PLY file of the C-alpha trace (Angstrom):
ply
format ascii 1.0
element vertex 367
property float x
property float y
property float z
element edge 366
property int vertex1
property int vertex2
end_header
13.43 -16.14 -8.43
12.41 -12.55 -9.11
15.17 -9.98 -9.41
14.78 -6.29 -10.10
18.01 -6.18 -12.12
20.75 -8.76 -12.57
23.60 -6.27 -12.83
23.71 -4.35 -9.56
26.73 -2.25 -10.47
25.91 1.40 -9.79
27.11 2.46 -13.25
24.40 0.22 -14.69
21.77 1.23 -12.15
22.08 4.93 -12.88
20.95 4.24 -16.45
17.49 3.86 -14.95
15.91 7.32 -15.15
14.61 7.27 -11.59
18.04 6.33 -10.23
19.70 9.04 -12.29
17.18 11.52 -10.84
18.78 10.98 -7.41
21.81 12.99 -8.48
21.78 16.58 -7.28
18.83 16.12 -4.90
20.07 17.84 -1.73
19.70 16.53 1.80
20.01 18.16 5.21
23.72 18.49 6.10
22.71 17.81 9.71
21.17 14.39 9.02
22.87 13.57 5.72
26.33 15.10 5.67
27.36 12.51 3.07
25.77 14.51 0.23
22.91 14.07 -2.21
20.37 11.24 -2.49
22.50 9.32 -5.02
25.45 9.18 -2.60
23.19 8.23 0.31
21.49 5.44 -1.68
24.83 3.93 -2.68
25.94 4.00 0.97
22.68 2.36 2.11
23.08 -0.45 -0.43
26.68 -1.03 0.67
25.71 -1.00 4.35
22.85 -3.43 3.73
25.02 -5.92 1.88
27.55 -5.88 4.73
24.98 -6.66 7.45
24.98 -10.15 9.00
21.18 -10.24 9.17
20.99 -9.51 5.43
23.40 -12.34 4.67
21.16 -14.69 6.69
18.14 -14.03 4.45
17.22 -16.33 1.60
17.98 -15.06 -1.90
14.43 -13.85 -2.62
14.18 -11.88 0.60
17.56 -10.33 -0.08
16.33 -9.15 -3.46
13.18 -7.66 -1.92
15.09 -5.68 0.71
17.77 -4.66 -1.80
15.13 -3.31 -4.21
13.47 -1.39 -1.37
16.83 0.08 -0.33
17.45 1.23 -3.91
13.99 2.83 -4.12
13.40 4.03 -0.56
14.15 7.71 -1.30
12.97 7.66 -4.91
10.61 10.61 -4.42
12.93 12.95 -2.59
13.37 14.25 -6.14
9.82 15.68 -6.08
9.30 16.48 -2.39
12.56 18.12 -1.28
12.20 21.77 -0.28
13.82 24.29 2.02
11.46 25.22 4.87
11.01 28.63 6.50
13.82 27.91 8.96
16.23 27.11 6.14
16.19 23.33 6.68
16.20 20.91 3.76
13.23 18.58 4.21
11.32 16.02 2.10
7.80 15.81 3.56
5.72 12.89 2.28
8.54 11.33 0.28
7.89 7.85 1.70
4.18 7.80 0.82
4.72 9.24 -2.66
7.74 6.99 -3.13
5.64 3.93 -2.36
3.14 4.88 -5.06
5.92 5.47 -7.59
7.56 2.17 -6.65
4.30 0.33 -7.31
3.88 2.01 -10.69
7.44 1.19 -11.79
7.32 -2.42 -10.61
3.90 -2.94 -12.23
4.50 -1.23 -15.57
8.19 -1.78 -16.19
9.22 -4.96 -14.38
6.08 -7.17 -14.30
6.82 -7.93 -10.66
4.78 -10.69 -8.95
2.06 -9.11 -6.83
3.16 -10.32 -3.39
6.80 -9.38 -3.97
5.87 -5.99 -5.40
3.68 -5.11 -2.46
6.43 -6.10 0.01
8.86 -3.73 -1.73
6.19 -1.01 -1.82
5.45 -1.41 1.90
9.13 -1.32 2.82
9.48 1.97 0.93
6.28 3.31 2.52
7.29 2.53 6.09
11.09 2.78 5.92
11.11 5.64 8.44
8.65 4.05 10.89
11.28 2.36 13.12
12.88 5.78 13.67
9.71 7.73 14.39
7.29 5.16 15.81
7.32 6.51 19.34
6.31 9.96 18.13
2.99 8.51 16.93
-0.17 9.15 18.94
-0.65 5.37 19.31
2.67 3.61 18.61
1.27 0.11 19.14
-1.60 0.60 16.70
0.78 2.07 14.10
3.10 -0.91 14.53
0.34 -3.52 14.29
-1.14 -1.87 11.21
2.28 -1.93 9.54
2.72 -5.59 10.49
-0.31 -6.45 8.33
1.44 -4.89 5.34
5.14 -5.65 5.72
7.56 -8.02 7.43
8.61 -5.97 10.48
12.01 -7.64 10.79
12.83 -6.71 7.18
11.62 -3.19 7.84
13.97 -2.84 10.81
16.80 -4.17 8.65
16.13 -1.53 5.99
15.93 1.21 8.63
19.26 0.10 10.06
20.89 0.22 6.63
19.35 3.66 6.12
21.08 4.87 9.30
24.41 3.18 8.59
24.34 4.59 5.06
24.56 8.22 6.15
26.85 10.60 8.00
25.14 12.19 11.00
25.78 13.01 14.62
22.76 11.14 15.98
23.45 7.75 14.39
23.74 5.91 17.71
20.47 7.42 18.92
18.71 6.31 15.73
20.05 2.77 16.08
18.82 2.75 19.69
15.34 3.70 18.43
15.43 0.77 16.03
16.28 -1.48 18.98
13.24 -0.19 20.88
11.14 -0.74 17.78
12.26 -4.37 17.69
11.46 -4.86 21.38
7.94 -3.47 20.94
7.36 -5.71 17.94
8.52 -8.77 19.87
6.31 -7.82 22.84
3.31 -7.63 20.50
4.23 -10.87 18.68
4.62 -9.29 15.25
8.38 -9.17 14.78
8.58 -11.60 11.87
4.90 -12.26 11.20
1.64 -10.28 10.94
-0.17 -9.58 14.18
-2.70 -12.33 14.85
-6.06 -11.07 16.12
-8.70 -13.09 17.94
-10.94 -12.87 14.86
-11.42 -10.86 11.70
-14.14 -8.87 13.44
-11.77 -8.10 16.32
-9.11 -6.92 13.87
-11.56 -4.67 12.02
-12.95 -3.14 15.20
-9.48 -2.57 16.71
-8.39 -0.37 13.81
-11.71 1.48 13.55
-12.38 2.27 17.20
-10.34 3.94 19.93
-9.48 2.38 23.26
-9.52 -1.27 22.21
-6.81 -3.68 23.26
-5.34 -5.63 20.31
-5.92 -8.97 22.06
-9.54 -8.20 22.90
-12.08 -10.46 21.19
-15.01 -8.53 19.76
-18.51 -9.96 19.73
-19.54 -10.84 16.20
-22.97 -9.24 15.77
-22.92 -9.11 11.97
-26.26 -9.93 10.37
-25.54 -9.66 6.64
-22.62 -9.61 4.22
-21.28 -7.09 1.71
-18.55 -7.59 -0.85
-16.67 -4.47 -1.95
-14.92 -5.03 -5.26
-11.68 -3.17 -5.91
-9.43 -3.02 -8.95
-8.47 -1.07 -12.03
-10.97 -1.14 -14.89
-10.50 -4.33 -16.89
-8.87 -6.28 -14.07
-11.62 -8.91 -13.78
-14.12 -7.66 -11.19
-17.21 -8.54 -13.26
-15.76 -11.96 -14.11
-15.08 -12.70 -10.44
-18.64 -11.89 -9.38
-20.20 -13.92 -12.22
-18.00 -16.91 -11.40
-18.12 -16.90 -7.60
-21.38 -15.08 -6.76
-23.69 -15.52 -9.77
-26.91 -14.94 -7.79
-25.73 -12.13 -5.53
-27.38 -8.72 -6.11
-24.80 -6.31 -7.51
-24.74 -2.53 -7.27
-22.67 -1.61 -10.32
-21.69 2.01 -10.77
-20.91 1.35 -14.44
-24.38 -0.09 -15.03
-26.08 2.81 -13.24
-23.99 5.29 -15.24
-24.94 3.68 -18.55
-28.65 3.46 -17.66
-28.63 7.17 -16.82
-26.61 7.89 -20.01
-23.93 9.66 -18.01
-20.49 9.94 -19.57
-17.44 8.48 -17.87
-15.88 11.89 -17.24
-19.09 13.65 -16.14
-18.22 14.61 -12.55
-21.65 15.95 -11.59
-23.38 13.02 -13.22
-21.14 10.54 -11.45
-22.04 12.21 -8.15
-25.70 11.46 -8.82
-24.81 7.88 -9.74
-22.92 7.36 -6.48
-25.78 8.83 -4.45
-28.28 6.51 -6.17
-25.98 3.55 -5.49
-25.74 4.48 -1.80
-29.52 4.65 -1.50
-29.80 1.19 -3.06
-27.14 -0.08 -0.66
-29.00 1.31 2.35
-32.15 -0.42 1.20
-30.34 -3.77 0.98
-28.67 -3.17 4.35
-31.94 -2.29 6.11
-33.48 -5.50 4.74
-30.32 -7.50 5.54
-29.90 -8.60 1.93
-26.30 -9.51 1.05
-24.94 -7.70 -2.00
-21.79 -6.66 -3.84
-20.69 -3.10 -4.54
-18.92 -3.22 -7.88
-16.71 -0.24 -8.73
-12.99 0.46 -9.04
-12.54 1.59 -5.39
-8.82 2.02 -6.01
-8.08 4.45 -3.16
-8.23 3.99 0.58
-10.52 7.00 0.87
-13.10 5.44 -1.45
-13.09 2.19 0.50
-13.22 3.91 3.90
-16.28 5.88 2.82
-18.02 2.63 1.89
-17.00 0.99 5.17
-18.40 3.99 7.05
-21.67 3.57 5.17
-21.93 -0.19 5.65
-20.49 -0.94 9.11
-23.30 0.66 11.22
-25.75 -1.82 9.67
-23.78 -4.70 11.24
-22.63 -6.12 7.92
-19.62 -8.36 7.46
-17.41 -6.53 4.98
-15.16 -8.37 2.53
-12.96 -6.52 0.05
-12.04 -8.45 -3.09
-9.14 -6.94 -5.02
-8.56 -8.11 -8.59
-5.45 -7.54 -10.67
-3.88 -8.69 -13.90
-0.52 -7.75 -15.40
-0.01 -4.52 -17.32
0.00 -6.02 -20.81
-3.07 -8.17 -20.21
-4.90 -5.27 -18.57
-4.64 -3.23 -21.77
-5.79 -6.18 -23.87
-8.77 -6.90 -21.61
-9.78 -3.26 -21.60
-9.80 -3.22 -25.41
-11.99 -6.32 -25.35
-14.57 -4.79 -23.02
-18.02 -4.02 -24.37
-17.63 -0.54 -22.92
-13.93 0.29 -23.21
-12.35 2.80 -20.82
-9.98 5.33 -22.48
-6.38 4.19 -21.96
-5.37 7.53 -20.47
-8.04 7.00 -17.81
-6.66 3.54 -17.06
-3.16 5.02 -16.68
-4.53 7.54 -14.19
-6.05 4.67 -12.20
-2.67 2.92 -12.07
-1.10 6.12 -10.79
-3.75 6.52 -8.07
-3.95 2.86 -7.06
-3.72 2.02 -3.37
-3.98 -1.75 -2.98
-6.39 -2.72 -0.16
-4.74 -3.71 3.12
-5.78 -6.45 5.54
-6.82 -3.95 8.21
-9.39 -2.22 5.96
-12.10 -4.87 6.27
-13.00 -8.03 8.13
-11.59 -10.01 5.21
-9.51 -8.97 2.20
-9.04 -11.31 -0.75
-6.46 -10.84 -3.49
-7.44 -12.37 -6.84
-4.36 -12.03 -9.01
-4.44 -13.24 -12.62
0 1
1 2
2 3
3 4
4 5
5 6
6 7
7 8
8 9
9 10
10 11
11 12
12 13
13 14
14 15
15 16
16 17
17 18
18 19
19 20
20 21
21 22
22 23
23 24
24 25
25 26
26 27
27 28
28 29
29 30
30 31
31 32
32 33
33 34
34 35
35 36
36 37
37 38
38 39
39 40
40 41
41 42
42 43
43 44
44 45
45 46
46 47
47 48
48 49
49 50
50 51
51 52
52 53
53 54
54 55
55 56
56 57
57 58
58 59
59 60
60 61
61 62
62 63
63 64
64 65
65 66
66 67
67 68
68 69
69 70
70 71
71 72
72 73
73 74
74 75
75 76
76 77
77 78
78 79
79 80
80 81
81 82
82 83
83 84
84 85
85 86
86 87
87 88
88 89
89 90
90 91
91 92
92 93
93 94
94 95
95 96
96 97
97 98
98 99
99 100
100 101
101 102
102 103
103 104
104 105
105 106
106 107
107 108
108 109
109 110
110 111
111 112
112 113
113 114
114 115
115 116
116 117
117 118
118 119
119 120
120 121
121 122
122 123
123 124
124 125
125 126
126 127
127 128
128 129
129 130
130 131
131 132
132 133
133 134
134 135
135 136
136 137
137 138
138 139
139 140
140 141
141 142
142 143
143 144
144 145
145 146
146 147
147 148
148 149
149 150
150 151
151 152
152 153
153 154
154 155
155 156
156 157
157 158
158 159
159 160
160 161
161 162
162 163
163 164
164 165
165 166
166 167
167 168
168 169
169 170
170 171
171 172
172 173
173 174
174 175
175 176
176 177
177 178
178 179
179 180
180 181
181 182
182 183
183 184
184 185
185 186
186 187
187 188
188 189
189 190
190 191
191 192
192 193
193 194
194 195
195 196
196 197
197 198
198 199
199 200
200 201
201 202
202 203
203 204
204 205
205 206
206 207
207 208
208 209
209 210
210 211
211 212
212 213
213 214
214 215
215 216
216 217
217 218
218 219
219 220
220 221
221 222
222 223
223 224
224 225
225 226
226 227
227 228
228 229
229 230
230 231
231 232
232 233
233 234
234 235
235 236
236 237
237 238
238 239
239 240
240 241
241 242
242 243
243 244
244 245
245 246
246 247
247 248
248 249
249 250
250 251
251 252
252 253
253 254
254 255
255 256
256 257
257 258
258 259
259 260
260 261
261 262
262 263
263 264
264 265
265 266
266 267
267 268
268 269
269 270
270 271
271 272
272 273
273 274
274 275
275 276
276 277
277 278
278 279
279 280
280 281
281 282
282 283
283 284
284 285
285 286
286 287
287 288
288 289
289 290
290 291
291 292
292 293
293 294
294 295
295 296
296 297
297 298
298 299
299 300
300 301
301 302
302 303
303 304
304 305
305 306
306 307
307 308
308 309
309 310
310 311
311 312
312 313
313 314
314 315
315 316
316 317
317 318
318 319
319 320
320 321
321 322
322 323
323 324
324 325
325 326
326 327
327 328
328 329
329 330
330 331
331 332
332 333
333 334
334 335
335 336
336 337
337 338
338 339
339 340
340 341
341 342
342 343
343 344
344 345
345 346
346 347
347 348
348 349
349 350
350 351
351 352
352 353
353 354
354 355
355 356
356 357
357 358
358 359
359 360
360 361
361 362
362 363
363 364
364 365
365 366
């Protein structure tokens, strides 16, 4: 069983630099009268471990939720400011905290992929049960989250987050979590991902407005495109050679080398990407299946490709490849065209693992 740390005594935990950083980070006295982030985190952990629903989890699930509770406010250290009205706020701390959590669990703890991404998603969405009904489309936000994280565990973490603070609106926040649970149960995603009529229906629901989640979309796809995603040296080329040896491949690295454009040449890379898009359009117009082989490590990169490909009625599959931190460095050194290690580290920092709602199918190839 994976564990973040065996000794969960706070005196041991605060030896971790990112736990120690919680000390002295202020919080709003209105919503967190208990004190700084370190005090709040300790209270959340204590509240979690006293909850009946936590005790009912198996040991591995307990460890996942416990790790998320420890890390849920990890980036209040970098986002906390005092706004114009004099309020202490931490805008974006959940999103940034999720990225930091992934980096720590990948580099420092060699956490199994599926477990790591559950912890990351819990950190990312830990405030969702409290603020869901302020979203423009609460149901869509809930269903999207259900494809990333166990909603029942998320509600458990949110409850511990409320119980682990001193505030006047605690009962109201717990009531919101109850409504969150009811909506999840109504949409059949309380303890499992939302099931859509088909992968095409799922893809169209998240891309287009006004669609009902149970609506079945007509599958009018006429060709297929594979979008590779992964840090340099993670095995994208190997995957394509092994599983799709005859498939045409648009490789940004190959185009860059043919044009003799350096890795860090921003203007040159822009020309490479434009040439790759023109080649892709040609394949799409002729309905020739192909693979787009590049790092595609951010959601924005992948969304831009989906926007390019989807109008041509292509079935989009994202294949994400990953290997552990130590092996990644070794494989990069063994590449014919090695990427500078500092560039690889930047990729790890920017990495946003593809989610199931981004394409008709998403495959995770973890070495």
